[in-house]
TORLOGU-594885 format. One record per residue: residue number from 1; x, y, z of N, C-alpha, C, O in turn. Coordinates in steps of 0.1 Angstrom, whole numbers, plus 2048, in hexadecimal, padded with zeros to 3 digits. Example, Ala and Ser with C-alpha at 12.3 -4.5 7.8 and 13.67 -1.06 7.14 Angstrom:
! residues 2
+-----+------+------+------+-------+-------+-------+------+------+------+------+------+------+
|   k | n_px | n_py | n_pz | ca_px | ca_py | ca_pz | c_px | c_py | c_pz | o_px | o_py | o_pz |
+-----+------+------+------+-------+-------+-------+------+------+------+------+------+------+
|   1 |  884 |  7C7 |  84E |   87B |   7D3 |   84E |  884 |  7DF |  84E |  88E |  7DF |  855 |
|   2 |  880 |  7EA |  847 |   889 |   7F5 |   847 |  881 |  800 |  84F |  886 |  80B |  850 |
+-----+------+------+------+-------+-------+-------+------+------+------+------+------+------+
//
This chain:
! residues 120
+-----+------+------+------+-------+-------+-------+------+------+------+------+------+------+
|   k | n_px | n_py | n_pz | ca_px | ca_py | ca_pz | c_px | c_py | c_pz | o_px | o_py | o_pz |
+-----+------+------+------+-------+-------+-------+------+------+------+------+------+------+
|   1 |  AD5 |  A7D |  435 |   AE1 |   A75 |   433 |  AE3 |  A6C |  43F |  AE3 |  A70 |  44A |
|   2 |  AE6 |  A5F |  43C |   AE8 |   A55 |   446 |  AF7 |  A56 |  44A |  B00 |  A56 |  442 |
|   3 |  AF9 |  A55 |  457 |   B06 |   A55 |   45D |  B0C |  A47 |  45D |  B05 |  A3E |  461 |
|   4 |  B18 |  A45 |  459 |   B1F |   A38 |   45A |  B23 |  A35 |  468 |  B29 |  A3E |  46F |
|   5 |  B21 |  A29 |  46C |   B26 |   A25 |   479 |  B35 |  A21 |  478 |  B39 |  A1C |  46E |
|   6 |  B3C |  A24 |  483 |   B4A |   A21 |   483 |  B4C |  A12 |  486 |  B45 |  A0D |  48F |
|   7 |  B54 |  A0C |  47F |   B56 |   9FD |   481 |  B60 |  9FB |  48D |  B69 |  A03 |  48F |
|   8 |  B5D |  9F1 |  494 |   B66 |   9ED |   49F |  B74 |  9E9 |  49A |  B7E |  9ED |  49F |
|   9 |  B73 |  9E0 |  490 |   B80 |   9DB |   48A |  B84 |  9E4 |  47F |  B7D |  9EC |  479 |
|  10 |  B91 |  9E3 |  47B |   B96 |   9EA |   470 |  B90 |  9E5 |  463 |  B8D |  9D9 |  461 |
|  11 |  B8E |  9EE |  459 |   B89 |   9EA |   44C |  B94 |  9ED |  442 |  B9F |  9F2 |  446 |
|  12 |  B92 |  9E9 |  436 |   B9D |   9EB |   42C |  B9F |  9FA |  429 |  BA9 |  9FE |  423 |
|  13 |  B96 |  A03 |  42E |   B97 |   A11 |   42B |  B9B |  A1A |  437 |  B9F |  A25 |  435 |
|  14 |  B99 |  A15 |  443 |   B9C |   A1D |   44F |  B9D |  A15 |  45C |  B98 |  A09 |  45C |
|  15 |  BA3 |  A1B |  466 |   BA4 |   A14 |   473 |  B97 |  A14 |  47A |  B8F |  A1D |  478 |
|  16 |  B94 |  A0A |  482 |   B88 |   A09 |   489 |  B88 |  A11 |  496 |  B93 |  A17 |  499 |
|  17 |  B7D |  A11 |  49D |   B7C |   A19 |   4A9 |  B86 |  A14 |  4B4 |  B8B |  A1C |  4BC |
|  18 |  B88 |  A07 |  4B5 |   B91 |   A01 |   4BF |  B9F |  A06 |  4BD |  BA6 |  A0B |  4C6 |
|  19 |  BA4 |  A05 |  4B1 |   BB2 |   A09 |   4AE |  BB4 |  A18 |  4B0 |  BBE |  A1C |  4B5 |
|  20 |  BAA |  A20 |  4AB |   BAB |   A2E |   4AD |  BAA |  A32 |  4BC |  BB2 |  A3B |  4C0 |
|  21 |  BA1 |  A2C |  4C3 |   BA0 |   A2F |   4D1 |  BAD |  A2C |  4D9 |  BB2 |  A34 |  4E1 |
|  22 |  BB3 |  A20 |  4D6 |   BBF |   A1D |   4DD |  BCA |  A26 |  4D9 |  BD2 |  A2A |  4E1 |
|  23 |  BCB |  A2A |  4CC |   BD5 |   A33 |   4C7 |  BD4 |  A41 |  4CF |  BDF |  A45 |  4D4 |
|  24 |  BC9 |  A47 |  4CF |   BC7 |   A54 |   4D6 |  BC8 |  A53 |  4E5 |  BCD |  A5D |  4EB |
|  25 |  BC4 |  A48 |  4EB |   BC6 |   A47 |   4F9 |  BD4 |  A46 |  4FD |  BD9 |  A4C |  506 |
|  26 |  BDC |  A3E |  4F5 |   BEA |   A3D |   4F8 |  BF1 |  A4A |  4F5 |  BFA |  A4E |  4FD |
|  27 |  BED |  A51 |  4EB |   BF3 |   A5F |   4E8 |  BF1 |  A68 |  4F3 |  BFA |  A70 |  4F7 |
|  28 |  BE5 |  A68 |  4F9 |   BE1 |   A71 |   504 |  BE9 |  A6D |  510 |  BEE |  A76 |  518 |
|  29 |  BEB |  A61 |  513 |   BF3 |   A5C |   51E |  C02 |  A5F |  51D |  C08 |  A62 |  527 |
|  30 |  C07 |  A5F |  511 |   C15 |   A63 |   50E |  C17 |  A72 |  512 |  C21 |  A76 |  518 |
|  31 |  C0D |  A7A |  50E |   C0E |   A88 |   511 |  C0E |  A8A |  521 |  C15 |  A92 |  526 |
|  32 |  C05 |  A83 |  527 |   C04 |   A83 |   536 |  C11 |  A7F |  53C |  C15 |  A84 |  546 |
|  33 |  C18 |  A74 |  536 |   C25 |   A70 |   53B |  C2F |  A7B |  53B |  C36 |  A7D |  545 |
|  34 |  C30 |  A82 |  530 |   C39 |   A8D |   52F |  C36 |  A98 |  53A |  C3F |  A9D |  541 |
|  35 |  C2A |  A9B |  53C |   C26 |   AA5 |   546 |  C2A |  AA0 |  554 |  C30 |  AA7 |  55C |
|  36 |  C27 |  A93 |  557 |   C2A |   A8E |   565 |  C39 |  A8D |  567 |  C3E |  A91 |  571 |
|  37 |  C40 |  A89 |  55C |   C4F |   A88 |   55D |  C56 |  A95 |  55F |  C5E |  A97 |  568 |
|  38 |  C51 |  A9F |  557 |   C57 |   AAC |   559 |  C53 |  AB3 |  566 |  C5B |  ABA |  56C |
|  39 |  C47 |  AB1 |  56A |   C43 |   AB7 |   577 |  C4B |  AB1 |  583 |  C4F |  AB8 |  58C |
|  40 |  C4D |  AA4 |  582 |   C54 |   A9D |   58D |  C63 |  AA1 |  58D |  C69 |  AA2 |  598 |
|  41 |  C69 |  AA3 |  581 |   C77 |   AA6 |   581 |  C7A |  AB4 |  586 |  C86 |  AB6 |  58B |
|  42 |  C70 |  ABD |  587 |   C73 |   ACA |   58C |  C72 |  ACB |  59C |  C75 |  AD5 |  5A2 |
|  43 |  C6D |  AC0 |  5A2 |   C6A |   AC0 |   5B0 |  C76 |  ABB |  5B8 |  C7D |  AB2 |  5B3 |
|  44 |  C79 |  AC0 |  5C4 |   C83 |   AB9 |   5CC |  C7D |  AAC |  5D1 |  C71 |  AAA |  5D1 |
|  45 |  C86 |  AA3 |  5D6 |   C81 |   A97 |   5DC |  C77 |  A99 |  5E7 |  C7B |  A9F |  5F1 |
|  46 |  C6B |  A95 |  5E5 |   C60 |   A97 |   5EF |  C55 |  A8D |  5EC |  C56 |  A86 |  5E2 |
|  47 |  C4B |  A8D |  5F5 |   C40 |   A84 |   5F3 |  C38 |  A88 |  5E6 |  C34 |  A7F |  5DF |
|  48 |  C37 |  A95 |  5E3 |   C31 |   A99 |   5D6 |  C38 |  A93 |  5CA |  C31 |  A8F |  5C1 |
|  49 |  C45 |  A94 |  5CA |   C4C |   A8E |   5BF |  C4B |  A7F |  5BE |  C49 |  A7A |  5B3 |
|  50 |  C4B |  A78 |  5C9 |   C49 |   A6A |   5C9 |  C3B |  A66 |  5C4 |  C3A |  A5C |  5BD |
|  51 |  C31 |  A6E |  5C7 |   C24 |   A6B |   5C2 |  C23 |  A6D |  5B3 |  C1D |  A65 |  5AC |
|  52 |  C29 |  A78 |  5AE |   C29 |   A7A |   5A0 |  C31 |  A6F |  599 |  C2D |  A6B |  58E |
|  53 |  C3C |  A6B |  59E |   C44 |   A60 |   598 |  C3C |  A53 |  598 |  C3D |  A4B |  58F |
|  54 |  C34 |  A50 |  5A3 |   C2C |   A45 |   5A3 |  C21 |  A45 |  599 |  C1E |  A3B |  592 |
|  55 |  C1B |  A51 |  597 |   C11 |   A52 |   58C |  C18 |  A51 |  57E |  C12 |  A4B |  575 |
|  56 |  C24 |  A56 |  57D |   C2B |   A55 |   570 |  C2E |  A46 |  56D |  C2C |  A42 |  561 |
|  57 |  C32 |  A3E |  577 |   C34 |   A30 |   575 |  C27 |  A29 |  571 |  C26 |  A20 |  568 |
|  58 |  C1C |  A2C |  578 |   C0F |   A26 |   575 |  C0A |  A29 |  567 |  C05 |  A20 |  560 |
|  59 |  C0C |  A35 |  563 |   C07 |   A39 |   556 |  C10 |  A32 |  54B |  C0B |  A2E |  541 |
|  60 |  C1D |  A31 |  54E |   C26 |   A2A |   545 |  C22 |  A1B |  544 |  C23 |  A16 |  538 |
|  61 |  C1F |  A15 |  54F |   C1B |   A07 |   54E |  C0D |  A06 |  546 |  C0B |  9FC |  53F |
|  62 |  C05 |  A0F |  548 |   BF8 |   A0F |   541 |  BFB |  A11 |  532 |  BF4 |  A0A |  529 |
|  63 |  C04 |  A1A |  52E |   C07 |   A1C |   520 |  C0D |  A0E |  51A |  C09 |  A0A |  50F |
|  64 |  C15 |  A08 |  522 |   C1B |   9FB |   51D |  C10 |  9F1 |  51B |  C10 |  9EA |  511 |
|  65 |  C07 |  9EF |  525 |   BFC |   9E5 |   523 |  BF3 |  9E9 |  518 |  BEF |  9E0 |  510 |
|  66 |  BF0 |  9F5 |  516 |   BE7 |   9F9 |   50B |  BEE |  9F7 |  4FD |  BE8 |  9F4 |  4F3 |
|  67 |  BFB |  9F9 |  4FD |   C03 |   9F7 |   4F1 |  C03 |  9E8 |  4ED |  C01 |  9E4 |  4E2 |
|  68 |  C05 |  9DF |  4F7 |   C04 |   9D1 |   4F5 |  BF6 |  9CD |  4F0 |  BF4 |  9C5 |  4E6 |
|  69 |  BEC |  9D3 |  4F6 |   BDE |   9D1 |   4F1 |  BDC |  9D5 |  4E3 |  BD6 |  9CF |  4DB |
|  70 |  BE2 |  9E1 |  4E0 |   BE1 |   9E6 |   4D2 |  BE8 |  9DD |  4C8 |  BE2 |  9DB |  4BD |
|  71 |  BF3 |  9D8 |  4CC |   BFA |   9CF |   4C3 |  BF2 |  9C2 |  4C1 |  BF1 |  9BD |  4B6 |
|  72 |  BEC |  9BD |  4CC |   BE3 |   9B1 |   4CA |  BD7 |  9B4 |  4C1 |  BD3 |  9AC |  4B9 |
|  73 |  BD1 |  9C0 |  4C3 |   BC6 |   9C4 |   4BA |  BCB |  9C5 |  4AC |  BC3 |  9C1 |  4A3 |
|  74 |  BD7 |  9CA |  4AA |   BDC |   9CB |   49C |  BDD |  9BD |  496 |  BDB |  9BC |  489 |
|  75 |  BE1 |  9B3 |  49D |   BE2 |   9A5 |   498 |  BD4 |  9A0 |  495 |  BD2 |  999 |  48B |
|  76 |  BCA |  9A3 |  49E |   BBC |   99E |   49C |  BB5 |  9A6 |  490 |  BAE |  9A0 |  489 |
|  77 |  BB8 |  9B3 |  48F |   BB1 |   9BB |   485 |  BBC |  9C3 |  47E |  BC0 |  9CE |  482 |
|  78 |  BC1 |  9BD |  473 |   BCD |   9C3 |   46C |  BC9 |  9D2 |  467 |  BBE |  9D4 |  464 |
|  79 |  BD3 |  9DA |  467 |   BD1 |   9E8 |   463 |  BCE |  9E9 |  454 |  BD1 |  9E0 |  44C |
|  80 |  BC7 |  9F4 |  450 |   BC5 |   9F6 |   441 |  BD2 |  9F9 |  43A |  BDC |  9FD |  440 |
|  81 |  BD3 |  9F6 |  42D |   BDF |   9F8 |   426 |  BE2 |  A08 |  425 |  BD9 |  A10 |  426 |
|  82 |  BEF |  A0B |  423 |   BF2 |   A19 |   421 |  BEB |  A1E |  414 |  BE9 |  A17 |  40B |
|  83 |  BE7 |  A2B |  414 |   BE1 |   A31 |   408 |  BEB |  A30 |  3FD |  BF7 |  A30 |  3FF |
|  84 |  BE6 |  A30 |  3F1 |   BEE |   A2E |   3E5 |  BF9 |  A39 |  3E3 |  C03 |  A37 |  3DD |
|  85 |  BF7 |  A45 |  3E8 |   C00 |   A50 |   3E6 |  C0C |  A50 |  3F0 |  C15 |  A58 |  3EF |
|  86 |  C0B |  A46 |  3FA |   C16 |   A45 |   404 |  C20 |  A3A |  3FF |  C1C |  A2F |  3FB |
|  87 |  C2C |  A3D |  401 |   C37 |   A33 |   3FE |  C37 |  A28 |  409 |  C35 |  A2C |  414 |
|  88 |  C3A |  A1C |  405 |   C3A |   A11 |   410 |  C44 |  A14 |  41B |  C42 |  A10 |  426 |
|  89 |  C4F |  A1B |  418 |   C59 |   A1E |   422 |  C54 |  A28 |  42D |  C5B |  A29 |  437 |
|  90 |  C49 |  A2F |  42A |   C44 |   A39 |   434 |  C40 |  A33 |  441 |  C41 |  A39 |  44B |
|  91 |  C3C |  A26 |  440 |   C38 |   A1F |   44D |  C44 |  A1D |  456 |  C42 |  A1B |  462 |
|  92 |  C50 |  A1D |  450 |   C5C |   A1B |   458 |  C5E |  A27 |  462 |  C65 |  A25 |  46C |
|  93 |  C59 |  A32 |  45F |   C5A |   A3E |   468 |  C54 |  A3B |  475 |  C58 |  A40 |  480 |
|  94 |  C49 |  A34 |  475 |   C42 |   A31 |   481 |  C4A |  A28 |  48A |  C4B |  A2A |  496 |
|  95 |  C51 |  A1E |  484 |   C5B |   A16 |   48C |  C66 |  A1E |  492 |  C6A |  A1C |  49D |
|  96 |  C6B |  A27 |  489 |   C76 |   A30 |   48E |  C72 |  A39 |  49A |  C79 |  A3B |  4A3 |
|  97 |  C65 |  A3E |  499 |   C60 |   A46 |   4A4 |  C5F |  A3E |  4B1 |  C61 |  A43 |  4BB |
|  98 |  C5A |  A31 |  4AF |   C59 |   A29 |   4BB |  C67 |  A26 |  4C1 |  C68 |  A27 |  4CE |
|  99 |  C71 |  A24 |  4B9 |   C7E |   A22 |   4BE |  C83 |  A2F |  4C5 |  C8A |  A2E |  4CF |
| 100 |  C80 |  A3A |  4BF |   C84 |   A47 |   4C5 |  C7E |  A49 |  4D3 |  C84 |  A4D |  4DD |
| 101 |  C71 |  A46 |  4D4 |   C6A |   A47 |   4E1 |  C71 |  A3E |  4EC |  C73 |  A42 |  4F7 |
| 102 |  C74 |  A31 |  4E8 |   C7A |   A28 |   4F1 |  C88 |  A2E |  4F5 |  C8C |  A2D |  501 |
| 103 |  C90 |  A33 |  4EC |   C9D |   A38 |   4EF |  C9C |  A45 |  4F8 |  CA4 |  A47 |  501 |
| 104 |  C92 |  A4D |  4F5 |   C90 |   A59 |   4FC |  C8C |  A56 |  50B |  C91 |  A5C |  514 |
| 105 |  C83 |  A4C |  50D |   C7F |   A48 |   51A |  C8B |  A42 |  522 |  C8D |  A45 |  52E |
| 106 |  C94 |  A3A |  51B |   CA0 |   A35 |   521 |  CA9 |  A40 |  525 |  CAF |  A40 |  530 |
| 107 |  CAB |  A4A |  51D |   CB4 |   A55 |   520 |  CAF |  A5D |  52B |  CB6 |  A62 |  534 |
| 108 |  CA2 |  A5F |  52C |   C9C |   A66 |   537 |  C9E |  A5F |  544 |  CA1 |  A65 |  54F |
| 109 |  C9C |  A52 |  544 |   C9E |   A4A |   550 |  CAD |  A4B |  554 |  CB0 |  A4C |  560 |
| 110 |  CB6 |  A4A |  54B |   CC4 |   A4B |   54E |  CC8 |  A58 |  554 |  CCF |  A59 |  55E |
| 111 |  CC2 |  A63 |  54E |   CC5 |   A71 |   552 |  CC0 |  A73 |  560 |  CC6 |  A7A |  569 |
| 112 |  CB4 |  A6D |  563 |   CAE |   A6F |   570 |  CB5 |  A66 |  57B |  CB2 |  A67 |  587 |
| 113 |  CBE |  A5D |  577 |   CC5 |   A55 |   581 |  CBD |  A48 |  584 |  CC0 |  A41 |  58E |
| 114 |  CB3 |  A44 |  57C |   CAC |   A38 |   57E |  CB1 |  A2D |  575 |  CA9 |  A27 |  56D |
| 115 |  CBE |  A2A |  576 |   CC3 |   A20 |   56D |  CBE |  A12 |  571 |  CBC |  A0F |  57D |
| 116 |  CBD |  A0A |  567 |   CB9 |   9FC |   56A |  CC5 |  9F5 |  56F |  CD0 |  9F6 |  569 |
| 117 |  CC3 |  9EE |  57A |   CCE |   9E7 |   580 |  CCC |  9D8 |  580 |  CC0 |  9D4 |  583 |
| 118 |  CD6 |  9D0 |  57D |   CD5 |   9C2 |   57E |  CD7 |  9BD |  58C |  CE1 |  9C2 |  592 |
| 119 |  CCF |  9B5 |  591 |   CD1 |   9AF |   59E |  CDA |  9A3 |  59C |  CD8 |  99B |  593 |
| 120 |  CE4 |  9A1 |  5A4 |   CEE |   996 |   5A3 |  CEB |  98B |  5AC |  CF2 |  981 |  5AC |
+-----+------+------+------+-------+-------+-------+------+------+------+------+------+------+
//
């Protein structure tokens, strides 16, 4: 039996290797973000905490850049259509989840005392 090669670009039936790799890399980095954030929040102000927070920021910027790259890839290689058994509104849950993540991150920043300040 011959094995099918995975396509780099999305096909009408499935996501390609680039989209899947970006998806799972971002997912793994989000899990790492939670670990770094929770680990740093339990520590008193020290060099160890500052190092963890520095890594937390670096991973966050990496997630942001990979997300922008993923959106660019999505424009270049459109995703396959939803399967016939899924209602068109089900895709809206993904947008709601993204908004939840953004709100959650903002709430965590506010709780930790890292409010965004406007310079005057």
